[in-house]
C-alpha positions, 0 to 999 in steps of 0.5 A: 653378487660379484667378487671383483679382485684385483690383482698382478702375479708379482704380488705374493699376497694376491697370489697367496688368496686366489686359492680361497677365491676358487674355494668360496666360488665353487661353495656358492655354485649354484648361487647369485654369485660370480668373481672377476679378477681384474690384473694390473698392466701383466702382459697376457703371457705371464697372466697365462703361466700363472694360470697354468700353474693355477687354473681358475674358474673364474674369468681373468680381465687384464687393465692394460693401463690400470685405468679400471684400478685408477676408478675403482681406487684400487691403489693397494693389492689385492683389492677385493670388492663385493657388488650387490644385485643393485651394483652398489658395494655392500664390501671392500677390502684391501690386502690377502684375505682367506674368502675360503675361511668360515666366517668370510663365507658367511658374510658373504652368503649374508651378502647374497640375494633371497 
């Protein structure tokens, strides 16, 4: 399962949910779960500065021309998608979510392959 999260440093809800995503990732270490954060068209220097203040244990990709966001129909930030092993979207949400909240974590675990 892969959590794909579209975000930007100027988006306060995006910044606010990052620690929860990191806590979820850490809590699922050793399980078939990964996170990819996709930044929307910001300069690499701005992203690096953000990551210096908030280190994350998952890759941050740059969507330079927002083509990925358009392809995924991520019109509102943050936008997150849980992708199953079969490549299908299993869950999607827009807006801030506390990914480390117990009910959210249980829902993610229920979607993981057995």
